C-alpha positions as CSV (number, residue, x, y, z in Angstrom):
1,M,-22.2,-58.8,-281.1
2,H,-20.9,-62.3,-280.2
3,D,-22.1,-65.0,-278.0
4,I,-19.5,-66.2,-275.6
5,E,-19.4,-68.9,-272.9
6,V,-16.9,-68.6,-270.1
7,V,-16.2,-70.2,-266.8
8,I,-15.6,-67.3,-264.4
9,N,-14.6,-68.1,-260.8
10,G,-15.9,-71.6,-261.3
11,E,-19.3,-70.7,-262.7
12,R,-20.2,-71.1,-266.3
13,T,-21.8,-68.0,-267.9
14,K,-23.1,-67.2,-271.3
15,R,-23.2,-63.6,-272.5
16,R,-23.6,-61.6,-275.7
17,V,-20.8,-59.0,-276.0
18,D,-19.6,-56.5,-278.4
19,A,-16.5,-57.6,-280.2
20,R,-14.6,-54.5,-278.9
21,K,-15.5,-55.0,-275.2
22,T,-12.4,-55.6,-273.1
23,L,-12.2,-58.5,-270.7
24,A,-11.8,-56.0,-267.9
25,D,-15.1,-54.3,-268.8
26,F,-16.8,-57.7,-269.3
27,V,-15.7,-58.8,-265.8
28,R,-16.7,-55.5,-264.2
29,E,-19.8,-54.6,-266.1
30,D,-21.4,-57.8,-267.3
31,C,-20.3,-60.1,-264.5
32,A,-20.5,-57.4,-261.6
33,L,-17.0,-58.5,-260.4
34,T,-15.6,-55.2,-259.5
35,G,-12.4,-56.4,-257.7
36,T,-10.7,-56.2,-261.0
37,H,-9.6,-52.5,-261.2
38,L,-8.8,-50.4,-264.2
39,G,-5.8,-48.1,-263.8
40,C,-3.9,-47.2,-266.9
41,E,-5.9,-49.2,-269.5
42,H,-2.6,-49.7,-271.4
43,G,-1.4,-52.9,-269.6
44,V,1.3,-51.1,-267.7
45,C,0.0,-50.9,-264.1
46,G,-1.2,-54.4,-263.5
47,A,-4.4,-53.4,-261.6
48,C,-6.6,-55.4,-264.0
49,T,-4.7,-58.6,-263.8
50,V,-6.8,-61.8,-263.9
51,L,-6.1,-65.4,-264.6
52,V,-7.1,-66.8,-268.0
53,D,-6.7,-70.5,-268.2
54,G,-4.4,-70.2,-265.2
55,E,-2.1,-67.6,-266.7
56,A,-1.9,-64.0,-265.3
57,V,-3.0,-61.6,-268.0
58,R,-3.9,-57.9,-268.3
59,A,-7.7,-57.8,-268.7
60,C,-7.5,-54.4,-270.2
61,L,-5.5,-55.7,-273.2
62,M,-7.8,-58.7,-274.0
63,F,-11.2,-58.7,-275.6
64,A,-13.9,-60.7,-273.9
65,V,-14.4,-62.7,-277.1
66,Q,-10.9,-64.0,-276.8
67,V,-11.8,-65.9,-273.6
68,D,-14.8,-67.7,-275.2
69,G,-14.6,-71.3,-274.0
70,G,-11.9,-70.5,-271.4
71,E,-11.7,-70.0,-267.7
72,V,-11.2,-66.7,-266.0
73,T,-10.4,-66.3,-262.3
74,T,-10.6,-62.9,-260.7
75,V,-9.5,-61.8,-257.2
76,E,-13.0,-62.7,-256.0
77,G,-12.4,-66.3,-257.1
78,L,-9.2,-66.8,-255.2
79,G,-10.6,-67.2,-251.7
80,G,-12.5,-70.2,-250.3
81,P,-16.2,-70.8,-251.0
82,D,-16.9,-69.8,-247.4
83,G,-15.3,-66.4,-247.9
84,A,-12.0,-67.4,-246.3
85,L,-9.0,-65.6,-247.6
86,S,-6.5,-67.4,-249.9
87,P,-3.0,-67.7,-248.5
88,V,-1.8,-64.8,-250.6
89,Q,-4.7,-62.6,-249.6
90,D,-4.1,-63.5,-245.9
91,A,-0.4,-62.7,-246.3
92,F,-1.1,-59.3,-247.8
93,R,-3.4,-58.6,-244.8
94,S,-0.8,-59.9,-242.3
95,E,2.2,-58.1,-243.7
96,H,0.4,-54.8,-244.5
97,G,1.1,-55.3,-248.2
98,L,-1.5,-52.7,-249.1
99,Q,-2.5,-49.2,-248.3
100,C,-5.3,-47.7,-250.4
101,G,-6.0,-51.1,-251.9
102,F,-6.5,-50.0,-255.5
103,C,-3.6,-52.0,-256.9
104,T,-4.0,-54.9,-254.4
105,P,-6.3,-57.2,-256.5
106,G,-3.8,-57.1,-259.4
107,F,-0.9,-57.9,-257.1
108,V,-2.8,-60.7,-255.4
109,V,-3.6,-62.4,-258.7
110,T,-0.1,-61.9,-260.0
111,V,1.4,-63.3,-256.9
112,T,-1.0,-66.3,-256.9
113,A,0.2,-67.3,-260.4
114,F,3.8,-66.5,-259.6
115,L,3.9,-68.7,-256.4
116,R,2.1,-71.5,-258.3
117,D,5.0,-71.5,-260.8
118,T,7.8,-70.5,-258.4
119,P,6.9,-71.9,-254.9
120,N,10.2,-71.0,-253.3
121,P,11.3,-67.7,-254.7
122,S,14.3,-65.6,-253.8
123,E,13.8,-61.9,-253.0
124,T,15.2,-61.0,-256.4
125,E,12.7,-63.3,-258.1
126,I,9.9,-61.8,-256.1
127,R,10.9,-58.3,-257.0
128,E,11.2,-59.3,-260.7
129,A,7.7,-60.9,-260.6
130,L,6.2,-57.8,-259.0
131,S,7.9,-55.4,-261.5
132,G,4.8,-55.5,-263.8
133,N,2.5,-54.1,-261.1
134,I,2.6,-50.5,-259.9
135,C,1.7,-49.3,-256.4
136,R,1.8,-45.6,-255.7
137,C,1.2,-45.9,-251.9
138,T,3.6,-48.4,-250.5
139,G,7.4,-48.7,-250.7
140,Y,6.9,-52.4,-251.7
141,Q,8.5,-53.7,-248.5
142,G,5.2,-55.0,-247.2
143,I,4.3,-56.4,-250.5
144,V,7.6,-58.3,-250.7
145,K,7.1,-59.6,-247.2
146,A,3.6,-60.7,-248.1
147,V,4.9,-62.8,-251.0
148,Q,7.6,-64.3,-248.7
149,R,5.0,-65.1,-246.1
150,A,2.7,-66.7,-248.7
151,A,5.6,-68.7,-250.0
152,G,6.4,-69.8,-246.4
153,D,9.7,-67.9,-246.3
154,A,8.7,-65.4,-243.6
155,P,7.6,-65.9,-240.1
C-alpha cells in the first residue's frame, strides 16, 4: 500500500492505495467519480480518458501511484462550479454528439485537451484527434460538429 496525494477536480485528496490500482479504478472507486468509464481496459477505446497535469491520458493504463503529487481532471471537473456545462459539453449536447453516452466522457475530455492545444482545427485535424476514441452508436458526424461548434467553427 502507498499513500498518495492528488488534486482531483480542484480538490486535494490523500488516499492509501494498492500499488496495482489503476487510475481509472482510483477515480471511480476511491473518489466516487463515476463519469470516467471503463470500456476495453487496454487503452484502445478512450472511454477512461482523464487529464493528468493537463494532458489527456488513458486512466486504465496508469497506476494511481503514478499521479502522486499531480493534478487529475475528470469529466465531472470540466463544468462550472455552479454545474454549468463547459463549452465542449454544451456543444456535444447541442450537436447531438452522443447517443448512449457511454463513450461521451472520454470524448469530452479528449476534445477539451485537443481544443486547448489546437483552438482552430480543420475537420481533418478533428477527425485525427478523435481517432483514439471509439463510439459504437454514432456515425461521428454529430461528434465532429460538436468539436467544430466548441471551437467556434460551426453556427
